[in-house]
N, C-alpha and C positions, 0 to 999 in steps of 0.2 A: 811559772808566774812571770807576767810581763813587766819589764824594767820601764820606767818612765822615758820619754824621749828626751835627748839633750838638746841644748840651743842649736847646736850645730845640725843636728838631724832635723829639727823644725825649720831652720833657716833654709835648708835645702828643697824644702817642699815648694813646688810652684803651684800656687792657688789658682792662678788663672787657668792653666792646663787641667787642674783638677776640676775646676768649676765647668769647663768645657766638656770633660768626660762624664761628669755628674750633673746634668742641668738641672735636674728636679731637687737637687740638694740646696738648702740656702746655708751660706757659710756666715759666720759671725766672729767677732774677736772676743766674744764673751758669752757664756750662758749661764742661765739660772735653773738649778734643779734641786727640789726639796729645799728652797730657801737658802741655798749656797750659790754664790756666783763664782764662776771659774773663768779664768782669762785663757787666751790661746796657749799659755805656757803652763796651764794648770796650777797657778799659784792663787793664793788667797788676797793678793793686793787689792783688787777692786771690791771683793767682798768685805774687807776691813775697812775700806774707804767709804763705802756705802754705809755699814753698820755705825761707824763713828759719826758720820754725818746725821744719820737718824737718831742715834743717842743724843748728839748736841742739841739738835733741834726739840727733843723732848725735855731738857734740862728746866726751861720755864714752867712746865707742869709740876716739877717737883717743889717749886716755891709755894704752890697752892696747897700742897699736902703739908 
C-alpha cells in the first residue's frame, strides 16, 4: 500500500520540469472527481470551502419551506 506524500516530498517536485517532460498533461492545483474536490496536497480544504459556500447560498430556500 502506498503511503501519502509528505509536504517535503511534494515541495521537491519541480513542476516546470515535469510539464516539459509530459507536455500533453494539463497540471492543475485542484481536481474534482466523483463530486469531491482535492487540492495538490490531497486535502479536503477546497471541497469543504465549496460545500459550505453552496450550503450558505441555499439557506434562503429553507425560509420558503
